[in-house]
Structure formats: C-alpha cells, structure tokens
LOGUMAR-89792 format. One record per residue: residue number from 1; residue in one letter; x, y, z of N, C-alpha, C in turn. Coordinates in nm, 2 decimals. Example, Ala and Ser with C-alpha at 12.3 -4.5 7.8 and 13.67 -1.06 7.14 Angstrom:
+------+-------+--------+--------+--------+--------+--------+--------+--------+--------+--------+
! mipa ! lumfi !    npx !    npy !    npz !   capx !   capy !   capz !    cpx !    cpy !    cpz !
+------+-------+--------+--------+--------+--------+--------+--------+--------+--------+--------+
!    1 !     a !   1.32 !  -0.57 !   0.78 !   1.23 !  -0.45 !   0.78 !   1.32 !  -0.33 !   0.78 !
!    2 !     s !   1.28 !  -0.22 !   0.71 !   1.37 !  -0.11 !   0.71 !   1.29 !   0.00 !   0.79 !
+------+-------+--------+--------+--------+--------+--------+--------+--------+--------+--------+
% end
This chain:
+------+-------+--------+--------+--------+--------+--------+--------+--------+--------+--------+
! mipa ! lumfi !    npx !    npy !    npz !   capx !   capy !   capz !    cpx !    cpy !    cpz !
+------+-------+--------+--------+--------+--------+--------+--------+--------+--------+--------+
!    1 !     x !  14.40 !  13.42 !   0.13 !  14.28 !  13.37 !   0.19 !  14.33 !  13.25 !   0.27 !
!    2 !     x !  14.28 !  13.24 !   0.39 !  14.32 !  13.14 !   0.49 !  14.20 !  13.05 !   0.51 !
!    3 !     x !  14.23 !  12.92 !   0.50 !  14.12 !  12.82 !   0.51 !  14.16 !  12.73 !   0.63 !
!    4 !     x !  14.05 !  12.70 !   0.71 !  14.08 !  12.61 !   0.82 !  14.07 !  12.46 !   0.77 !
!    5 !     x !  14.14 !  12.38 !   0.84 !  14.14 !  12.24 !   0.80 !  14.01 !  12.17 !   0.85 !
!    6 !     x !  13.94 !  12.11 !   0.76 !  13.81 !  12.05 !   0.79 !  13.81 !  11.91 !   0.74 !
!    7 !     x !  13.78 !  11.82 !   0.83 !  13.77 !  11.68 !   0.78 !  13.64 !  11.66 !   0.71 !
!    8 !     x !  13.64 !  11.58 !   0.61 !  13.52 !  11.55 !   0.53 !  13.42 !  11.47 !   0.61 !
!    9 !     x !  13.30 !  11.49 !   0.58 !  13.19 !  11.42 !   0.64 !  13.11 !  11.35 !   0.54 !
!   10 !     x !  13.09 !  11.22 !   0.55 !  13.01 !  11.14 !   0.45 !  12.86 !  11.18 !   0.45 !
!   11 !     x !  12.81 !  11.23 !   0.56 !  12.67 !  11.27 !   0.56 !  12.64 !  11.39 !   0.48 !
!   12 !     x !  12.74 !  11.47 !   0.44 !  12.72 !  11.59 !   0.37 !  12.68 !  11.56 !   0.22 !
!   13 !     x !  12.74 !  11.46 !   0.16 !  12.70 !  11.41 !   0.03 !  12.74 !  11.51 !  -0.08 !
!   14 !     x !  12.81 !  11.61 !  -0.06 !  12.85 !  11.70 !  -0.16 !  12.98 !  11.76 !  -0.12 !
!   15 !     x !  13.08 !  11.77 !  -0.22 !  13.21 !  11.82 !  -0.18 !  13.22 !  11.95 !  -0.12 !
!   16 !     x !  13.13 !  12.04 !  -0.16 !  13.13 !  12.18 !  -0.10 !  13.08 !  12.17 !   0.04 !
!   17 !     x !  12.97 !  12.10 !   0.06 !  12.91 !  12.09 !   0.20 !  13.01 !  12.01 !   0.29 !
!   18 !     x !  13.08 !  11.91 !   0.23 !  13.17 !  11.84 !   0.32 !  13.29 !  11.92 !   0.36 !
!   19 !     x !  13.32 !  12.03 !   0.28 !  13.43 !  12.11 !   0.32 !  13.40 !  12.22 !   0.43 !
!   20 !     x !  13.27 !  12.23 !   0.46 !  13.23 !  12.33 !   0.56 !  13.25 !  12.28 !   0.70 !
!   21 !     x !  13.27 !  12.37 !   0.79 !  13.28 !  12.32 !   0.93 !  13.15 !  12.27 !   0.98 !
!   22 !     x !  13.15 !  12.18 !   1.08 !  13.02 !  12.12 !   1.13 !  12.92 !  12.22 !   1.19 !
!   23 !     x !  12.97 !  12.33 !   1.25 !  12.87 !  12.42 !   1.31 !  12.80 !  12.50 !   1.20 !
!   24 !     x !  12.86 !  12.52 !   1.08 !  12.79 !  12.58 !   0.97 !  12.70 !  12.49 !   0.90 !
!   25 !     x !  12.74 !  12.36 !   0.89 !  12.65 !  12.26 !   0.82 !  12.52 !  12.24 !   0.90 !
!   26 !     x !  12.53 !  12.23 !   1.03 !  12.41 !  12.20 !   1.11 !  12.32 !  12.32 !   1.12 !
!   27 !     x !  12.36 !  12.44 !   1.10 !  12.28 !  12.56 !   1.12 !  12.19 !  12.58 !   1.00 !
!   28 !     x !  12.22 !  12.52 !   0.88 !  12.14 !  12.55 !   0.76 !  12.04 !  12.45 !   0.73 !
!   29 !     x !  12.00 !  12.37 !   0.82 !  11.90 !  12.26 !   0.79 !  11.76 !  12.33 !   0.78 !
!   30 !     x !  11.69 !  12.31 !   0.67 !  11.56 !  12.38 !   0.65 !  11.45 !  12.31 !   0.73 !
!   31 !     x !  11.36 !  12.39 !   0.76 !  11.24 !  12.34 !   0.84 !  11.15 !  12.26 !   0.74 !
!   32 !     x !  11.09 !  12.15 !   0.79 !  11.00 !  12.08 !   0.70 !  10.89 !  12.16 !   0.65 !
!   33 !     x !  10.85 !  12.15 !   0.52 !  10.75 !  12.23 !   0.46 !  10.61 !  12.18 !   0.51 !
!   34 !     x !  10.52 !  12.27 !   0.52 !  10.38 !  12.23 !   0.56 !  10.31 !  12.17 !   0.44 !
!   35 !     x !  10.24 !  12.06 !   0.47 !  10.16 !  12.00 !   0.35 !  10.06 !  12.10 !   0.30 !
!   36 !     x !  10.04 !  12.09 !   0.17 !   9.94 !  12.18 !   0.11 !   9.80 !  12.14 !   0.15 !
!   37 !     x !   9.72 !  12.24 !   0.17 !   9.58 !  12.22 !   0.20 !   9.51 !  12.16 !   0.08 !
!   38 !     x !   9.43 !  12.06 !   0.10 !   9.36 !  12.00 !  -0.01 !   9.24 !  12.09 !  -0.05 !
!   39 !     x !   9.23 !  12.12 !  -0.18 !   9.13 !  12.20 !  -0.23 !   9.01 !  12.11 !  -0.27 !
!   40 !     x !   8.89 !  12.15 !  -0.24 !   8.78 !  12.08 !  -0.29 !   8.77 !  12.09 !  -0.44 !
!   41 !     x !   8.70 !  11.99 !  -0.50 !   8.70 !  11.99 !  -0.64 !   8.58 !  12.07 !  -0.70 !
!   42 !     x !   8.54 !  12.17 !  -0.63 !   8.44 !  12.26 !  -0.68 !   8.50 !  12.36 !  -0.78 !
!   43 !     x !   8.43 !  12.38 !  -0.90 !   8.48 !  12.47 !  -1.00 !   8.43 !  12.61 !  -0.96 !
!   44 !     x !   8.52 !  12.71 !  -0.98 !   8.48 !  12.85 !  -0.95 !   8.44 !  12.91 !  -1.09 !
!   45 !     x !   8.39 !  13.03 !  -1.08 !   8.35 !  13.10 !  -1.20 !   8.47 !  13.13 !  -1.29 !
!   46 !     x !   8.58 !  13.16 !  -1.22 !   8.71 !  13.19 !  -1.30 !   8.75 !  13.07 !  -1.37 !
!   47 !     x !   8.74 !  12.95 !  -1.31 !   8.78 !  12.82 !  -1.37 !   8.70 !  12.80 !  -1.49 !
!   48 !     x !   8.57 !  12.81 !  -1.48 !   8.48 !  12.79 !  -1.59 !   8.50 !  12.89 !  -1.70 !
!   49 !     x !   8.52 !  13.01 !  -1.67 !   8.54 !  13.12 !  -1.77 !   8.67 !  13.09 !  -1.85 !
!   50 !     x !   8.78 !  13.05 !  -1.78 !   8.90 !  13.02 !  -1.84 !   8.89 !  12.90 !  -1.93 !
!   51 !     x !   8.82 !  12.80 !  -1.89 !   8.80 !  12.68 !  -1.97 !   8.72 !  12.71 !  -2.10 !
!   52 !     x !   8.61 !  12.78 !  -2.08 !   8.53 !  12.82 !  -2.20 !   8.60 !  12.91 !  -2.30 !
!   53 !     x !   8.68 !  13.00 !  -2.25 !   8.75 !  13.09 !  -2.34 !   8.86 !  13.01 !  -2.42 !
!   54 !     x !   8.93 !  12.92 !  -2.35 !   9.03 !  12.84 !  -2.42 !   8.96 !  12.74 !  -2.52 !
!   55 !     x !   8.85 !  12.68 !  -2.48 !   8.78 !  12.59 !  -2.57 !   8.73 !  12.66 !  -2.70 !
!   56 !     x !   8.66 !  12.77 !  -2.68 !   8.61 !  12.84 !  -2.80 !   8.72 !  12.90 !  -2.88 !
!   57 !     x !   8.83 !  12.95 !  -2.82 !   8.94 !  13.00 !  -2.89 !   9.01 !  12.89 !  -2.98 !
!   58 !     x !   9.02 !  12.77 !  -2.92 !   9.08 !  12.66 !  -3.00 !   8.98 !  12.62 !  -3.11 !
!   59 !     x !   8.85 !  12.62 !  -3.08 !   8.75 !  12.58 !  -3.18 !   8.75 !  12.68 !  -3.30 !
!   60 !     x !   8.76 !  12.81 !  -3.27 !   8.77 !  12.91 !  -3.38 !   8.90 !  12.89 !  -3.46 !
!   61 !     x !   9.01 !  12.87 !  -3.39 !   9.14 !  12.85 !  -3.46 !   9.13 !  12.73 !  -3.55 !
!   62 !     x !   9.08 !  12.62 !  -3.51 !   9.07 !  12.50 !  -3.59 !   8.98 !  12.52 !  -3.70 !
!   63 !     x !   8.86 !  12.59 !  -3.68 !   8.76 !  12.61 !  -3.78 !   8.82 !  12.70 !  -3.89 !
!   64 !     x !   8.90 !  12.80 !  -3.86 !   8.96 !  12.89 !  -3.96 !   9.07 !  12.81 !  -4.03 !
!   65 !     x !   9.15 !  12.72 !  -3.97 !   9.25 !  12.64 !  -4.03 !   9.19 !  12.55 !  -4.13 !
!   66 !     x !   9.08 !  12.48 !  -4.09 !   9.02 !  12.38 !  -4.18 !   8.95 !  12.45 !  -4.30 !
!   67 !     x !   8.88 !  12.56 !  -4.27 !   8.80 !  12.63 !  -4.37 !   8.88 !  12.72 !  -4.46 !
+------+-------+--------+--------+--------+--------+--------+--------+--------+--------+--------+
% end
C-alpha cells in the first residue's frame, strides 16, 4: 500500500482527518441542516388517545399492585 505524504492540518482536529489530502477534506463538508418547523401546541386525537391509554394502563397496574 502506497501512501502519499500529507502535512497535518490543525483545522482538521482529528488525526485521521489531518492525514487526508486537502482536496478530500474540503469535499466532505456537510450542508447546514434546515431548522425544524415549529409545531403548534394543539393536541391531536392520536396524542390524546396515547395519553389516556398510558394513564389508565398505569392506573390499573398500580391498583392491582396495591390491592
């Protein structure tokens, strides 16, 4: 295996990235992520159903454990 001589770069901040040639390091920069859209705080029917099933499930489990 033949390896080319590459000078380290302090901006790479990792030994593996510092060993890569500059043209490879610059090509892999990720695009900035889009900010998530804010959701309104309105509850949906699925949210309410999930909450109620979890609440009553826990209530039944605790009632059986105590009784």
